[in-house]
Predicted model as a PDB file, atoms N, CA, C, CB and O in Angstrom, pLDDT in the B-factor column:
MODEL        1                                                                  
ATOM      1  N   MET A   1       0.827  -1.186   0.011  1.00 74.00           N  
ATOM      2  CA  MET A   1      -0.007  -0.003   0.015  1.00 74.00           C  
ATOM      3  C   MET A   1       0.934   1.241   0.029  1.00 74.00           C  
ATOM      4  CB  MET A   1      -0.995  -0.012   1.264  1.00 74.00           C  
ATOM      5  O   MET A   1       2.020   1.214   0.608  1.00 74.00           O  
ATOM      6  N   GLY A   2       0.476   2.307  -0.622  1.00 87.00           N  
ATOM      7  CA  GLY A   2       1.251   3.523  -0.669  1.00 87.00           C  
ATOM      8  C   GLY A   2       1.304   4.225   0.688  1.00 87.00           C  
ATOM      9  O   GLY A   2       0.452   4.055   1.561  1.00 87.00           O  
ATOM     10  N   ARG A   3       2.384   5.041   0.803  1.00 90.00           N  
ATOM     11  CA  ARG A   3       2.543   5.716   2.120  1.00 90.00           C  
ATOM     12  C   ARG A   3       1.427   6.731   2.379  1.00 90.00           C  
ATOM     13  CB  ARG A   3       3.915   6.431   2.195  1.00 90.00           C  
ATOM     14  O   ARG A   3       0.950   6.853   3.507  1.00 90.00           O  
ATOM     15  N   MET A   4       1.015   7.449   1.354  1.00 92.00           N  
ATOM     16  CA  MET A   4      -0.081   8.403   1.559  1.00 92.00           C  
ATOM     17  C   MET A   4      -1.375   7.738   1.944  1.00 92.00           C  
ATOM     18  CB  MET A   4      -0.297   9.214   0.324  1.00 92.00           C  
ATOM     19  O   MET A   4      -2.112   8.206   2.812  1.00 92.00           O  
ATOM     20  N   LYS A   5      -1.628   6.653   1.287  1.00 95.00           N  
ATOM     21  CA  LYS A   5      -2.865   5.891   1.595  1.00 95.00           C  
ATOM     22  C   LYS A   5      -2.859   5.376   3.003  1.00 95.00           C  
ATOM     23  CB  LYS A   5      -3.039   4.721   0.636  1.00 95.00           C  
ATOM     24  O   LYS A   5      -3.884   5.397   3.684  1.00 95.00           O  
ATOM     25  N   GLU A   6      -1.667   4.896   3.465  1.00 95.00           N  
ATOM     26  CA  GLU A   6      -1.509   4.417   4.856  1.00 95.00           C  
ATOM     27  C   GLU A   6      -1.750   5.570   5.791  1.00 95.00           C  
ATOM     28  CB  GLU A   6      -0.093   3.802   5.102  1.00 95.00           C  
ATOM     29  O   GLU A   6      -2.464   5.406   6.780  1.00 95.00           O  
ATOM     30  N   ALA A   7      -1.191   6.723   5.528  1.00 94.00           N  
ATOM     31  CA  ALA A   7      -1.413   7.864   6.405  1.00 94.00           C  
ATOM     32  C   ALA A   7      -2.877   8.272   6.448  1.00 94.00           C  
ATOM     33  CB  ALA A   7      -0.566   9.035   5.959  1.00 94.00           C  
ATOM     34  O   ALA A   7      -3.412   8.581   7.513  1.00 94.00           O  
ATOM     35  N   TYR A   8      -3.516   8.271   5.301  1.00 95.00           N  
ATOM     36  CA  TYR A   8      -4.961   8.601   5.224  1.00 95.00           C  
ATOM     37  C   TYR A   8      -5.761   7.631   6.076  1.00 95.00           C  
ATOM     38  CB  TYR A   8      -5.470   8.559   3.748  1.00 95.00           C  
ATOM     39  O   TYR A   8      -6.631   8.052   6.838  1.00 95.00           O  
ATOM     40  N   ILE A   9      -5.479   6.336   5.959  1.00 96.00           N  
ATOM     41  CA  ILE A   9      -6.186   5.338   6.752  1.00 96.00           C  
ATOM     42  C   ILE A   9      -5.947   5.512   8.223  1.00 96.00           C  
ATOM     43  CB  ILE A   9      -5.782   3.961   6.340  1.00 96.00           C  
ATOM     44  O   ILE A   9      -6.869   5.377   9.028  1.00 96.00           O  
ATOM     45  N   GLN A  10      -4.677   5.822   8.601  1.00 96.00           N  
ATOM     46  CA  GLN A  10      -4.332   6.045  10.002  1.00 96.00           C  
ATOM     47  C   GLN A  10      -5.081   7.259  10.546  1.00 96.00           C  
ATOM     48  CB  GLN A  10      -2.810   6.236  10.163  1.00 96.00           C  
ATOM     49  O   GLN A  10      -5.578   7.209  11.671  1.00 96.00           O  
ATOM     50  N   ILE A  11      -5.175   8.327   9.797  1.00 96.00           N  
ATOM     51  CA  ILE A  11      -5.942   9.523  10.177  1.00 96.00           C  
ATOM     52  C   ILE A  11      -7.369   9.190  10.420  1.00 96.00           C  
ATOM     53  CB  ILE A  11      -5.849  10.588   9.118  1.00 96.00           C  
ATOM     54  O   ILE A  11      -7.950   9.577  11.435  1.00 96.00           O  
ATOM     55  N   MET A  12      -7.968   8.440   9.450  1.00 96.00           N  
ATOM     56  CA  MET A  12      -9.352   8.040   9.532  1.00 96.00           C  
ATOM     57  C   MET A  12      -9.623   7.199  10.789  1.00 96.00           C  
ATOM     58  CB  MET A  12      -9.739   7.265   8.283  1.00 96.00           C  
ATOM     59  O   MET A  12     -10.621   7.404  11.480  1.00 96.00           O  
ATOM     60  N   ASN A  13      -8.727   6.262  11.069  1.00 97.00           N  
ATOM     61  CA  ASN A  13      -8.890   5.368  12.251  1.00 97.00           C  
ATOM     62  C   ASN A  13      -8.763   6.119  13.526  1.00 97.00           C  
ATOM     63  CB  ASN A  13      -7.871   4.246  12.239  1.00 97.00           C  
ATOM     64  O   ASN A  13      -9.564   5.904  14.436  1.00 97.00           O  
ATOM     65  N   ASP A  14      -7.785   7.004  13.650  1.00 97.00           N  
ATOM     66  CA  ASP A  14      -7.512   7.768  14.896  1.00 97.00           C  
ATOM     67  C   ASP A  14      -8.590   8.791  15.178  1.00 97.00           C  
ATOM     68  CB  ASP A  14      -6.156   8.476  14.808  1.00 97.00           C  
ATOM     69  O   ASP A  14      -8.760   9.182  16.333  1.00 97.00           O  
ATOM     70  N   ASN A  15      -9.332   9.246  14.170  1.00 97.00           N  
ATOM     71  CA  ASN A  15     -10.318  10.313  14.365  1.00 97.00           C  
ATOM     72  C   ASN A  15     -11.744   9.937  14.084  1.00 97.00           C  
ATOM     73  CB  ASN A  15      -9.975  11.447  13.524  1.00 97.00           C  
ATOM     74  O   ASN A  15     -12.638  10.779  14.164  1.00 97.00           O  
ATOM     75  N   GLY A  16     -11.972   8.698  13.758  1.00 96.00           N  
ATOM     76  CA  GLY A  16     -13.344   8.242  13.435  1.00 96.00           C  
ATOM     77  C   GLY A  16     -13.807   8.871  12.147  1.00 96.00           C  
ATOM     78  O   GLY A  16     -14.995   9.169  12.020  1.00 96.00           O  
ATOM     79  N   GLY A  17     -12.952   9.086  11.205  1.00 96.00           N  
ATOM     80  CA  GLY A  17     -13.232   9.725   9.948  1.00 96.00           C  
ATOM     81  C   GLY A  17     -12.205  10.854   9.650  1.00 96.00           C  
ATOM     82  O   GLY A  17     -11.238  11.030  10.391  1.00 96.00           O  
ATOM     83  N   ILE A  18     -12.424  11.574   8.605  1.00 95.00           N  
ATOM     84  CA  ILE A  18     -11.576  12.689   8.266  1.00 95.00           C  
ATOM     85  C   ILE A  18     -12.058  13.927   8.976  1.00 95.00           C  
ATOM     86  CB  ILE A  18     -11.540  12.909   6.764  1.00 95.00           C  
ATOM     87  O   ILE A  18     -13.231  14.275   8.844  1.00 95.00           O  
ATOM     88  N   PRO A  19     -11.210  14.614   9.725  1.00 94.00           N  
ATOM     89  CA  PRO A  19     -11.637  15.864  10.413  1.00 94.00           C  
ATOM     90  C   PRO A  19     -12.137  16.844   9.393  1.00 94.00           C  
ATOM     91  CB  PRO A  19     -10.472  16.499  11.236  1.00 94.00           C  
ATOM     92  O   PRO A  19     -11.572  16.985   8.308  1.00 94.00           O  
ATOM     93  N   GLU A  20     -13.242  17.546   9.765  1.00 94.00           N  
ATOM     94  CA  GLU A  20     -13.917  18.440   8.883  1.00 94.00           C  
ATOM     95  C   GLU A  20     -13.014  19.607   8.454  1.00 94.00           C  
ATOM     96  CB  GLU A  20     -15.164  18.951   9.543  1.00 94.00           C  
ATOM     97  O   GLU A  20     -13.084  20.009   7.292  1.00 94.00           O  
ATOM     98  N   ASP A  21     -12.187  20.158   9.314  1.00 94.00           N  
ATOM     99  CA  ASP A  21     -11.397  21.342   9.052  1.00 94.00           C  
ATOM    100  C   ASP A  21     -10.035  20.992   8.461  1.00 94.00           C  
ATOM    101  CB  ASP A  21     -11.223  22.140  10.323  1.00 94.00           C  
ATOM    102  O   ASP A  21      -9.256  21.901   8.172  1.00 94.00           O  
ATOM    103  N   MET A  22      -9.720  19.728   8.271  1.00 96.00           N  
ATOM    104  CA  MET A  22      -8.378  19.341   7.782  1.00 96.00           C  
ATOM    105  C   MET A  22      -8.184  19.733   6.333  1.00 96.00           C  
ATOM    106  CB  MET A  22      -8.159  17.831   7.938  1.00 96.00           C  
ATOM    107  O   MET A  22      -9.038  19.483   5.483  1.00 96.00           O  
ATOM    108  N   THR A  23      -7.088  20.328   6.079  1.00 96.00           N  
ATOM    109  CA  THR A  23      -6.662  20.719   4.706  1.00 96.00           C  
ATOM    110  C   THR A  23      -5.580  19.746   4.217  1.00 96.00           C  
ATOM    111  CB  THR A  23      -6.116  22.212   4.679  1.00 96.00           C  
ATOM    112  O   THR A  23      -5.064  18.945   4.997  1.00 96.00           O  
ATOM    113  N   LEU A  24      -5.254  19.815   2.976  1.00 96.00           N  
ATOM    114  CA  LEU A  24      -4.186  18.985   2.450  1.00 96.00           C  
ATOM    115  C   LEU A  24      -2.841  19.348   3.111  1.00 96.00           C  
ATOM    116  CB  LEU A  24      -4.097  19.140   0.918  1.00 96.00           C  
ATOM    117  O   LEU A  24      -1.983  18.489   3.313  1.00 96.00           O  
ATOM    118  N   GLY A  25      -2.684  20.630   3.438  1.00 95.00           N  
ATOM    119  CA  GLY A  25      -1.473  21.085   4.141  1.00 95.00           C  
ATOM    120  C   GLY A  25      -1.358  20.429   5.544  1.00 95.00           C  
ATOM    121  O   GLY A  25      -0.293  20.009   5.997  1.00 95.00           O  
ATOM    122  N   ASP A  26      -2.524  20.380   6.179  1.00 96.00           N  
ATOM    123  CA  ASP A  26      -2.629  19.721   7.527  1.00 96.00           C  
ATOM    124  C   ASP A  26      -2.239  18.204   7.387  1.00 96.00           C  
ATOM    125  CB  ASP A  26      -4.145  19.869   8.125  1.00 96.00           C  
ATOM    126  O   ASP A  26      -1.489  17.647   8.188  1.00 96.00           O  
ATOM    127  N   PHE A  27      -2.799  17.594   6.326  1.00 96.00           N  
ATOM    128  CA  PHE A  27      -2.545  16.189   6.121  1.00 96.00           C  
ATOM    129  C   PHE A  27      -1.033  15.933   5.943  1.00 96.00           C  
ATOM    130  CB  PHE A  27      -3.333  15.684   4.902  1.00 96.00           C  
ATOM    131  O   PHE A  27      -0.482  14.995   6.518  1.00 96.00           O  
ATOM    132  N   LEU A  28      -0.406  16.749   5.170  1.00 95.00           N  
ATOM    133  CA  LEU A  28       1.012  16.587   4.890  1.00 95.00           C  
ATOM    134  C   LEU A  28       1.866  16.848   6.158  1.00 95.00           C  
ATOM    135  CB  LEU A  28       1.433  17.542   3.749  1.00 95.00           C  
ATOM    136  O   LEU A  28       2.854  16.154   6.398  1.00 95.00           O  
ATOM    137  N   LYS A  29       1.469  17.854   6.960  1.00 95.00           N  
ATOM    138  CA  LYS A  29       2.199  18.158   8.170  1.00 95.00           C  
ATOM    139  C   LYS A  29       2.001  17.074   9.210  1.00 95.00           C  
ATOM    140  CB  LYS A  29       1.773  19.498   8.720  1.00 95.00           C  
ATOM    141  O   LYS A  29       2.940  16.718   9.923  1.00 95.00           O  
ATOM    142  N   MET A  30       0.780  16.541   9.306  1.00 96.00           N  
ATOM    143  CA  MET A  30       0.526  15.451  10.243  1.00 96.00           C  
ATOM    144  C   MET A  30       1.358  14.237   9.867  1.00 96.00           C  
ATOM    145  CB  MET A  30      -0.970  15.090  10.270  1.00 96.00           C  
ATOM    146  O   MET A  30       1.924  13.582  10.742  1.00 96.00           O  
ATOM    147  N   LYS A  31       1.440  13.931   8.604  1.00 95.00           N  
ATOM    148  CA  LYS A  31       2.269  12.828   8.146  1.00 95.00           C  
ATOM    149  C   LYS A  31       3.735  13.047   8.493  1.00 95.00           C  
ATOM    150  CB  LYS A  31       2.112  12.642   6.649  1.00 95.00           C  
ATOM    151  O   LYS A  31       4.429  12.135   8.943  1.00 95.00           O  
ATOM    152  N   GLU A  32       4.190  14.283   8.273  1.00 94.00           N  
ATOM    153  CA  GLU A  32       5.591  14.640   8.562  1.00 94.00           C  
ATOM    154  C   GLU A  32       5.881  14.471  10.023  1.00 94.00           C  
ATOM    155  CB  GLU A  32       5.898  16.077   8.134  1.00 94.00           C  
ATOM    156  O   GLU A  32       6.927  13.940  10.397  1.00 94.00           O  
ATOM    157  N   LEU A  33       4.966  14.916  10.858  1.00 94.00           N  
ATOM    158  CA  LEU A  33       5.159  14.823  12.350  1.00 94.00           C  
ATOM    159  C   LEU A  33       4.814  13.516  12.943  1.00 94.00           C  
ATOM    160  CB  LEU A  33       4.350  15.843  13.042  1.00 94.00           C  
ATOM    161  O   LEU A  33       5.065  13.293  14.128  1.00 94.00           O  
ATOM    162  N   ASN A  34       4.224  12.598  12.141  1.00 94.00           N  
ATOM    163  CA  ASN A  34       3.759  11.265  12.624  1.00 94.00           C  
ATOM    164  C   ASN A  34       2.706  11.497  13.769  1.00 94.00           C  
ATOM    165  CB  ASN A  34       5.018  10.369  13.160  1.00 94.00           C  
ATOM    166  O   ASN A  34       2.727  10.788  14.775  1.00 94.00           O  
ATOM    167  N   ILE A  35       1.842  12.440  13.608  1.00 96.00           N  
ATOM    168  CA  ILE A  35       0.752  12.730  14.505  1.00 96.00           C  
ATOM    169  C   ILE A  35      -0.519  12.547  13.674  1.00 96.00           C  
ATOM    170  CB  ILE A  35       0.864  14.185  15.134  1.00 96.00           C  
ATOM    171  O   ILE A  35      -0.760  13.298  12.729  1.00 96.00           O  
ATOM    172  N   TYR A  36      -1.318  11.563  14.025  1.00 96.00           N  
ATOM    173  CA  TYR A  36      -2.517  11.301  13.232  1.00 96.00           C  
ATOM    174  C   TYR A  36      -3.796  11.595  13.917  1.00 96.00           C  
ATOM    175  CB  TYR A  36      -2.537   9.924  12.812  1.00 96.00           C  
ATOM    176  O   TYR A  36      -4.863  11.512  13.308  1.00 96.00           O  
ATOM    177  N   ASN A  37      -3.723  11.949  15.210  1.00 97.00           N  
ATOM    178  CA  ASN A  37      -4.919  12.377  15.954  1.00 97.00           C  
ATOM    179  C   ASN A  37      -5.048  13.902  15.763  1.00 97.00           C  
ATOM    180  CB  ASN A  37      -4.819  11.984  17.511  1.00 97.00           C  
ATOM    181  O   ASN A  37      -4.102  14.648  16.017  1.00 97.00           O  
ATOM    182  N   TRP A  38      -6.210  14.342  15.322  1.00 97.00           N  
ATOM    183  CA  TRP A  38      -6.465  15.759  14.978  1.00 97.00           C  
ATOM    184  C   TRP A  38      -6.261  16.645  16.211  1.00 97.00           C  
ATOM    185  CB  TRP A  38      -7.916  15.942  14.416  1.00 97.00           C  
ATOM    186  O   TRP A  38      -5.646  17.704  16.091  1.00 97.00           O  
ATOM    187  N   GLN A  39      -6.742  16.260  17.359  1.00 96.00           N  
ATOM    188  CA  GLN A  39      -6.637  17.154  18.571  1.00 96.00           C  
ATOM    189  C   GLN A  39      -5.140  17.264  18.971  1.00 96.00           C  
ATOM    190  CB  GLN A  39      -7.518  16.569  19.815  1.00 96.00           C  
ATOM    191  O   GLN A  39      -4.684  18.344  19.345  1.00 96.00           O  
ATOM    192  N   GLU A  40      -4.377  16.143  18.892  1.00 97.00           N  
ATOM    193  CA  GLU A  40      -2.968  16.193  19.223  1.00 97.00           C  
ATOM    194  C   GLU A  40      -2.231  17.106  18.290  1.00 97.00           C  
ATOM    195  CB  GLU A  40      -2.363  14.819  19.187  1.00 97.00           C  
ATOM    196  O   GLU A  40      -1.365  17.878  18.703  1.00 97.00           O  
ATOM    197  N   TYR A  41      -2.591  17.010  16.983  1.00 96.00           N  
ATOM    198  CA  TYR A  41      -1.981  17.824  15.949  1.00 96.00           C  
ATOM    199  C   TYR A  41      -2.266  19.331  16.185  1.00 96.00           C  
ATOM    200  CB  TYR A  41      -2.501  17.382  14.564  1.00 96.00           C  
ATOM    201  O   TYR A  41      -1.365  20.162  16.075  1.00 96.00           O  
ATOM    202  N   GLU A  42      -3.523  19.660  16.506  1.00 96.00           N  
ATOM    203  CA  GLU A  42      -3.858  21.063  16.778  1.00 96.00           C  
ATOM    204  C   GLU A  42      -3.075  21.589  18.026  1.00 96.00           C  
ATOM    205  CB  GLU A  42      -5.408  21.208  16.999  1.00 96.00           C  
ATOM    206  O   GLU A  42      -2.623  22.734  18.029  1.00 96.00           O  
ATOM    207  N   ARG A  43      -2.927  20.774  19.047  1.00 96.00           N  
ATOM    208  CA  ARG A  43      -2.130  21.175  20.229  1.00 96.00           C  
ATOM    209  C   ARG A  43      -0.700  21.423  19.870  1.00 96.00           C  
ATOM    210  CB  ARG A  43      -2.195  20.118  21.314  1.00 96.00           C  
ATOM    211  O   ARG A  43      -0.099  22.386  20.347  1.00 96.00           O  
ATOM    212  N   ALA A  44      -0.109  20.539  19.000  1.00 94.00           N  
ATOM    213  CA  ALA A  44       1.257  20.699  18.560  1.00 94.00           C  
ATOM    214  C   ALA A  44       1.397  21.996  17.743  1.00 94.00           C  
ATOM    215  CB  ALA A  44       1.701  19.474  17.732  1.00 94.00           C  
ATOM    216  O   ALA A  44       2.370  22.733  17.903  1.00 94.00           O  
ATOM    217  N   GLN A  45       0.450  22.256  16.898  1.00 94.00           N  
ATOM    218  CA  GLN A  45       0.488  23.471  16.109  1.00 94.00           C  
ATOM    219  C   GLN A  45       0.412  24.751  16.985  1.00 94.00           C  
ATOM    220  CB  GLN A  45      -0.659  23.454  15.105  1.00 94.00           C  
ATOM    221  O   GLN A  45       1.120  25.728  16.743  1.00 94.00           O  
ATOM    222  N   GLU A  46      -0.440  24.709  17.972  1.00 94.00           N  
ATOM    223  CA  GLU A  46      -0.599  25.803  18.900  1.00 94.00           C  
ATOM    224  C   GLU A  46       0.697  26.044  19.694  1.00 94.00           C  
ATOM    225  CB  GLU A  46      -1.766  25.521  19.845  1.00 94.00           C  
ATOM    226  O   GLU A  46       1.120  27.189  19.847  1.00 94.00           O  
ATOM    227  N   ARG A  47       1.327  24.971  20.198  1.00 92.00           N  
ATOM    228  CA  ARG A  47       2.652  25.103  20.903  1.00 92.00           C  
ATOM    229  C   ARG A  47       3.648  25.735  19.965  1.00 92.00           C  
ATOM    230  CB  ARG A  47       3.198  23.703  21.398  1.00 92.00           C  
ATOM    231  O   ARG A  47       4.373  26.639  20.378  1.00 92.00           O  
ATOM    232  N   THR A  48       3.717  25.304  18.726  1.00 90.00           N  
ATOM    233  CA  THR A  48       4.675  25.845  17.778  1.00 90.00           C  
ATOM    234  C   THR A  48       4.430  27.324  17.539  1.00 90.00           C  
ATOM    235  CB  THR A  48       4.610  25.084  16.468  1.00 90.00           C  
ATOM    236  O   THR A  48       5.367  28.119  17.467  1.00 90.00           O  
ATOM    237  N   ARG A  49       3.122  27.693  17.412  1.00 90.00           N  
ATOM    238  CA  ARG A  49       2.743  29.104  17.216  1.00 90.00           C  
ATOM    239  C   ARG A  49       3.134  29.894  18.413  1.00 90.00           C  
ATOM    240  CB  ARG A  49       1.242  29.258  16.952  1.00 90.00           C  
ATOM    241  O   ARG A  49       3.667  30.992  18.250  1.00 90.00           O  
ATOM    242  N   LEU A  50       2.911  29.425  19.600  1.00 89.00           N  
ATOM    243  CA  LEU A  50       3.216  30.150  20.798  1.00 89.00           C  
ATOM    244  C   LEU A  50       4.727  30.330  20.939  1.00 89.00           C  
ATOM    245  CB  LEU A  50       2.639  29.436  22.008  1.00 89.00           C  
ATOM    246  O   LEU A  50       5.171  31.414  21.320  1.00 89.00           O  
ATOM    247  N   GLN A  51       5.515  29.323  20.652  1.00 86.00           N  
ATOM    248  CA  GLN A  51       6.940  29.430  20.746  1.00 86.00           C  
ATOM    249  C   GLN A  51       7.435  30.448  19.732  1.00 86.00           C  
ATOM    250  CB  GLN A  51       7.599  28.071  20.532  1.00 86.00           C  
ATOM    251  O   GLN A  51       8.319  31.239  20.059  1.00 86.00           O  
ATOM    252  N   SER A  52       6.902  30.461  18.519  1.00 84.00           N  
ATOM    253  CA  SER A  52       7.296  31.412  17.524  1.00 84.00           C  
ATOM    254  C   SER A  52       7.011  32.870  17.970  1.00 84.00           C  
ATOM    255  CB  SER A  52       6.580  31.102  16.225  1.00 84.00           C  
ATOM    256  O   SER A  52       7.835  33.772  17.822  1.00 84.00           O  
ATOM    257  N   ASN A  53       5.779  33.038  18.532  1.00 80.00           N  
ATOM    258  CA  ASN A  53       5.440  34.393  19.013  1.00 80.00           C  
ATOM    259  C   ASN A  53       6.344  34.788  20.177  1.00 80.00           C  
ATOM    260  CB  ASN A  53       3.950  34.465  19.450  1.00 80.00           C  
ATOM    261  O   ASN A  53       6.743  35.949  20.262  1.00 80.00           O  
ATOM    262  N   LYS A  54       6.676  33.880  21.060  1.00 76.00           N  
ATOM    263  CA  LYS A  54       7.507  34.197  22.235  1.00 76.00           C  
ATOM    264  C   LYS A  54       8.899  34.648  21.720  1.00 76.00           C  
ATOM    265  CB  LYS A  54       7.631  32.931  23.219  1.00 76.00           C  
ATOM    266  O   LYS A  54       9.445  35.633  22.218  1.00 76.00           O  
ATOM    267  N   GLN A  55       9.453  33.954  20.756  1.00 72.00           N  
ATOM    268  CA  GLN A  55      10.765  34.350  20.205  1.00 72.00           C  
ATOM    269  C   GLN A  55      10.706  35.710  19.556  1.00 72.00           C  
ATOM    270  CB  GLN A  55      11.254  33.324  19.190  1.00 72.00           C  
ATOM    271  O   GLN A  55      11.648  36.496  19.658  1.00 72.00           O  
ATOM    272  N   THR A  56       9.590  35.995  18.879  1.00 68.00           N  
ATOM    273  CA  THR A  56       9.430  37.311  18.226  1.00 68.00           C  
ATOM    274  C   THR A  56       9.286  38.391  19.305  1.00 68.00           C  
ATOM    275  CB  THR A  56       8.180  37.319  17.261  1.00 68.00           C  
ATOM    276  O   THR A  56       9.867  39.469  19.184  1.00 68.00           O  
ATOM    277  N   ASP A  57       8.520  38.105  20.346  1.00 64.00           N  
ATOM    278  CA  ASP A  57       8.347  39.091  21.433  1.00 64.00           C  
ATOM    279  C   ASP A  57       9.638  39.314  22.192  1.00 64.00           C  
ATOM    280  CB  ASP A  57       7.255  38.636  22.403  1.00 64.00           C  
ATOM    281  O   ASP A  57       9.831  40.419  22.698  1.00 64.00           O  
ATOM    282  N   LEU A  58      10.503  38.386  22.306  1.00 63.00           N  
ATOM    283  CA  LEU A  58      11.749  38.622  23.013  1.00 63.00           C  
ATOM    284  C   LEU A  58      12.642  39.593  22.182  1.00 63.00           C  
ATOM    285  CB  LEU A  58      12.489  37.259  23.281  1.00 63.00           C  
ATOM    286  O   LEU A  58      13.537  40.227  22.740  1.00 63.00           O  
ATOM    287  N   GLY A  59      12.408  39.704  20.915  1.00 60.00           N  
ATOM    288  CA  GLY A  59      13.147  40.641  20.076  1.00 60.00           C  
ATOM    289  C   GLY A  59      14.637  40.438  20.171  1.00 60.00           C  
ATOM    290  O   GLY A  59      15.355  41.257  20.745  1.00 60.00           O  
ATOM    291  N   GLU A  60      15.095  39.343  19.607  1.00 54.00           N  
ATOM    292  CA  GLU A  60      16.545  39.090  19.658  1.00 54.00           C  
ATOM    293  C   GLU A  60      17.312  40.327  19.234  1.00 54.00           C  
ATOM    294  CB  GLU A  60      16.929  37.896  18.758  1.00 54.00           C  
ATOM    295  O   GLU A  60      16.926  41.040  18.308  1.00 54.00           O  
ATOM    296  N   THR A  61      18.410  40.562  19.940  1.00 55.00           N  
ATOM    297  CA  THR A  61      19.189  41.771  19.680  1.00 55.00           C  
ATOM    298  C   THR A  61      20.470  41.393  18.932  1.00 55.00           C  
ATOM    299  CB  THR A  61      19.524  42.517  21.010  1.00 55.00           C  
ATOM    300  O   THR A  61      20.956  40.265  19.004  1.00 55.00           O  
ATOM    301  N   ALA A  62      20.983  42.373  18.223  1.00 55.00           N  
ATOM    302  CA  ALA A  62      22.217  42.219  17.499  1.00 55.00           C  
ATOM    303  C   ALA A  62      23.060  43.451  17.706  1.00 55.00           C  
ATOM    304  CB  ALA A  62      21.960  41.971  16.014  1.00 55.00           C  
ATOM    305  O   ALA A  62      22.546  44.468  18.172  1.00 55.00           O  
ATOM    306  N   LYS A  63      24.314  43.401  17.385  1.00 56.00           N  
ATOM    307  CA  LYS A  63      25.180  44.561  17.528  1.00 56.00           C  
ATOM    308  C   LYS A  63      25.294  45.200  16.111  1.00 56.00           C  
ATOM    309  CB  LYS A  63      26.622  44.149  18.130  1.00 56.00           C  
ATOM    310  O   LYS A  63      25.391  44.496  15.106  1.00 56.00           O  
ATOM    311  N   ASP A  64      25.280  46.530  16.071  1.00 54.00           N  
ATOM    312  CA  ASP A  64      25.497  47.221  14.794  1.00 54.00           C  
ATOM    313  C   ASP A  64      27.028  47.374  14.644  1.00 54.00           C  
ATOM    314  CB  ASP A  64      24.739  48.650  14.746  1.00 54.00           C  
ATOM    315  O   ASP A  64      27.793  46.896  15.482  1.00 54.00           O  
ATOM    316  N   SER A  65      27.442  48.033  13.587  1.00 60.00           N  
ATOM    317  CA  SER A  65      28.855  48.148  13.300  1.00 60.00           C  
ATOM    318  C   SER A  65      29.644  48.940  14.344  1.00 60.00           C  
ATOM    319  CB  SER A  65      29.029  48.777  11.973  1.00 60.00           C  
ATOM    320  O   SER A  65      30.872  48.865  14.390  1.00 60.00           O  
ATOM    321  N   GLU A  66      28.931  49.696  15.180  1.00 63.00           N  
ATOM    322  CA  GLU A  66      29.575  50.494  16.232  1.00 63.00           C  
ATOM    323  C   GLU A  66      29.456  49.805  17.607  1.00 63.00           C  
ATOM    324  CB  GLU A  66      28.943  51.909  16.289  1.00 63.00           C  
ATOM    325  O   GLU A  66      29.833  50.378  18.629  1.00 63.00           O  
ATOM    326  N   GLY A  67      28.923  48.565  17.615  1.00 59.00           N  
ATOM    327  CA  GLY A  67      28.863  47.795  18.886  1.00 59.00           C  
ATOM    328  C   GLY A  67      27.600  48.091  19.684  1.00 59.00           C  
ATOM    329  O   GLY A  67      27.426  47.559  20.781  1.00 59.00           O  
ATOM    330  N   GLU A  68      26.729  48.919  19.159  1.00 59.00           N  
ATOM    331  CA  GLU A  68      25.469  49.236  19.885  1.00 59.00           C  
ATOM    332  C   GLU A  68      24.419  48.106  19.648  1.00 59.00           C  
ATOM    333  CB  GLU A  68      24.887  50.646  19.402  1.00 59.00           C  
ATOM    334  O   GLU A  68      24.301  47.543  18.560  1.00 59.00           O  
ATOM    335  N   SER A  69      23.682  47.823  20.723  1.00 58.00           N  
ATOM    336  CA  SER A  69      22.615  46.785  20.587  1.00 58.00           C  
ATOM    337  C   SER A  69      21.503  47.381  19.721  1.00 58.00           C  
ATOM    338  CB  SER A  69      22.040  46.321  22.021  1.00 58.00           C  
ATOM    339  O   SER A  69      21.100  48.536  19.862  1.00 58.00           O  
ATOM    340  N   VAL A  70      21.046  46.537  18.838  1.00 55.00           N  
ATOM    341  CA  VAL A  70      19.926  46.919  17.955  1.00 55.00           C  
ATOM    342  C   VAL A  70      18.903  45.805  17.956  1.00 55.00           C  
ATOM    343  CB  VAL A  70      20.417  47.211  16.498  1.00 55.00           C  
ATOM    344  O   VAL A  70      19.241  44.629  17.825  1.00 55.00           O  
ATOM    345  N   ARG A  71      17.650  46.189  18.104  1.00 56.00           N  
ATOM    346  CA  ARG A  71      16.563  45.211  18.086  1.00 56.00           C  
ATOM    347  C   ARG A  71      16.282  44.775  16.658  1.00 56.00           C  
ATOM    348  CB  ARG A  71      15.289  45.793  18.731  1.00 56.00           C  
ATOM    349  O   ARG A  71      16.036  45.593  15.771  1.00 56.00           O  
ATOM    350  N   ARG A  72      16.326  43.428  16.458  1.00 53.00           N  
ATOM    351  CA  ARG A  72      16.069  42.904  15.124  1.00 53.00           C  
ATOM    352  C   ARG A  72      14.568  42.990  14.839  1.00 53.00           C  
ATOM    353  CB  ARG A  72      16.582  41.437  14.990  1.00 53.00           C  
ATOM    354  O   ARG A  72      13.744  42.910  15.749  1.00 53.00           O  
ATOM    355  N   LYS A  73      14.236  43.151  13.571  1.00 51.00           N  
ATOM    356  CA  LYS A  73      12.841  43.221  13.123  1.00 51.00           C  
ATOM    357  C   LYS A  73      12.418  41.917  12.599  1.00 51.00           C  
ATOM    358  CB  LYS A  73      12.639  44.281  12.075  1.00 51.00           C  
ATOM    359  O   LYS A  73      11.274  41.765  12.171  1.00 51.00           O  
TER     360      LYS A  73                                                      
ENDMDL                                                                          
END                                                                             
């Protein structure tokens, strides 16, 4: 059986069908992460989004050519 078909069947089995809001992008990301339960996948996506926002909020700093700290955009 093909890998995509196996992933599709695994998602169907873990969720009692295909989640209504799932997109092809979600399907591919779930396969990449080996997370086939929709609720687990959404929690993982939320954690990733929060970590990304936290890093942005911290505003990593860099030094300019004169050694002054500059906030990166």
